[in-house]
C-alpha positions in Angstrom: 48.2 112.8 87.2 47.5 116.1 89.7 44.2 117.3 89.9 44.7 120.7 90.2 43.8 122.9 86.7 46.4 123.3 84.1 47.8 126.6 83.7 50.4 126.3 81.4 48.3 125.7 78.5 49.1 127.5 75.6 45.1 128.8 74.6 43.9 131.9 75.9 41.6 131.6 79.0 38.5 132.1 77.1 39.3 128.6 74.7 40.6 126.8 77.8 36.7 127.9 79.6 35.0 127.2 76.7 35.8 123.8 76.4 36.3 122.8 79.9 32.1 124.0 79.9 31.4 122.2 76.4 32.7 118.7 78.0 31.3 119.0 81.6 28.0 119.7 79.9 28.5 116.9 77.6 29.3 114.8 80.7 26.6 116.1 82.6 23.4 116.3 80.1 21.2 113.3 81.1 22.5 113.3 84.6 18.9 114.3 85.8 16.3 112.4 83.3 19.4 109.2 84.8 18.6 109.8 88.1 14.8 109.8 87.5 15.3 106.8 85.9 16.4 104.9 88.8 13.8 106.7 91.3 11.5 104.8 88.9 13.3 101.4 89.6 13.5 101.7 93.0 9.6 102.4 92.4 9.0 99.0 90.7 11.2 97.5 94.2 8.9 98.6 96.5 5.9 98.0 95.0 7.4 94.2 94.8 8.3 94.4 98.0 4.7 95.6 99.6 3.1 92.6 97.1 5.4 90.2 98.6 4.3 92.1 102.4 0.6 91.4 101.0 1.1 87.6 100.8 2.7 87.0 103.5 0.1 88.9 105.6 -2.8 87.0 103.3 -1.3 83.8 104.3 -1.2 84.5 108.5 -4.9 85.5 108.2 -5.3 82.2 108.2 -4.0 81.0 111.1 -6.5 79.3 113.6 -7.0 81.9 116.2 -6.3 81.4 119.5 -8.2 79.8 122.0 -7.6 81.2 125.1 -10.7 83.3 125.4 -9.9 85.8 128.6 -9.5 86.4 132.0 -11.6 88.4 134.5 -12.7 91.1 131.6 -9.9 91.5 130.4 -9.7 89.5 127.1 -6.0 87.8 126.8 -4.1 87.0 123.7 -2.3 83.7 122.4 1.0 83.5 121.0 -0.1 83.7 118.0 -3.1 86.0 117.6 -0.1 88.2 119.6 2.6 87.7 116.8 -0.8 87.7 113.8 -1.0 91.5 115.5 1.8 92.7 114.9 2.2 91.1 111.6 -0.7 93.0 110.8 0.9 96.6 112.1 4.2 96.2 110.4 1.7 95.7 107.0 0.1 98.9 107.9 3.8 100.5 108.5 5.1 99.0 105.5 1.9 100.1 103.3 1.6 104.0 105.2 5.0 103.9 103.8 4.7 102.8 100.6 2.3 105.1 100.2 4.5 108.2 101.1 7.4 106.6 99.3 5.4 106.3 95.9 3.7 109.4 96.2 4.2 111.9 92.9 7.5 113.6 93.4 9.0 116.4 91.9 11.9 116.1 90.1 13.8 118.8 88.0 15.1 117.9 84.8 17.3 119.8 82.4 15.8 122.5 80.2 14.3 121.1 77.0 14.2 122.0 73.6 11.7 124.3 73.6 12.3 125.7 76.9 15.8 127.0 75.4 14.3 128.9 72.6 11.8 130.8 74.9 14.1 132.3 77.7 17.6 132.0 76.0 16.7 132.5 71.8 18.5 136.3 73.1 21.7 134.8 74.7 24.6 134.2 73.1 26.4 131.2 73.4 28.9 130.6 75.8 25.9 132.3 77.9 23.5 129.1 77.3 26.5 126.9 78.0 26.9 128.7 81.6 22.8 128.7 82.0 22.4 124.7 81.1 25.0 124.0 83.1 24.0 125.9 86.3 19.9 124.0 85.4 21.8 120.6 85.6 23.8 121.3 88.5 21.2 122.7 90.4 18.5 120.1 88.8 21.0 117.0 89.7 21.9 118.3 93.5 17.0 118.4 93.3 17.7 114.9 92.6 19.6 113.5 94.7 17.6 115.1 97.5 14.2 113.3 96.7 16.1 110.4 96.1 17.8 109.9 99.1 14.7 110.3 100.9 13.0 107.4 98.9 15.9 105.0 99.3 15.2 106.2 103.1 12.1 104.9 103.3 12.6 102.0 101.1 15.0 100.9 103.5 12.3 101.4 105.6 9.8 99.3 104.4 12.3 96.0 103.4 12.8 96.3 107.0 8.9 96.7 108.2 8.0 93.4 105.6 11.2 91.9 106.8 9.9 92.4 110.7 6.5 91.1 109.5 7.2 87.8 107.9 9.3 86.8 111.0 6.5 87.5 113.5 4.4 85.7 111.0 7.0 82.7 111.2 7.1 83.0 114.9 3.1 82.7 114.8 3.1 79.3 112.5 5.4 77.7 114.4 3.1 78.9 117.8 0.6 77.0 116.3 2.6 74.0 115.3 4.1 73.9 119.5 0.2 74.4 120.8 -1.2 71.6 118.4 1.7 69.4 119.8 1.2 70.3 123.3 -2.6 70.4 122.8 -1.7 66.4 120.7 -0.1 65.8 124.3 -2.6 66.8 126.5 -5.3 64.9 124.6 -2.9 61.4 124.9 -2.2 61.7 128.3 -6.1 62.5 129.3 -7.0 59.6 127.2 -3.4 57.3 128.6 -2.3 56.2 125.2 1.2 55.4 126.1 
């Protein structure tokens, strides 16, 4: 089967164009609305990831603070505090990206019945079909750009949340290690073998 147009048909050129236009309109008429539905589903996923990031940072807030203190006038951070602050920074970035992602974006939908009548009641059917095909094409192109931008922010939100959780896990491991080394120091100080 060839991708080239069929020029050997016995029908007139205007009938071919009309049939082709009918097919294109039928095939693409719902595409802009489907794109808006995809965007809504992407928004729900971003909210779910943000909720997970919020739970993770809430768990991390239960970590005990390091008792390192300071070196002269400069306060020092232990491993637990360092990774908690890194996780908090990731959460901040995720929250800002989520707000940017969920901020109302302008989508285009194909023209609806009320607009069709008001704008095109004086046009013939072939002109209206062409205008609709053009409007659907422009709407699809515009919505594709918006969806591409939203998918990029969604990816960055997931990466930020993954880093946040990684830093929290490392902080919890650091607590365990510090607890073990503290217990070992206490055992050796007491002289228990």
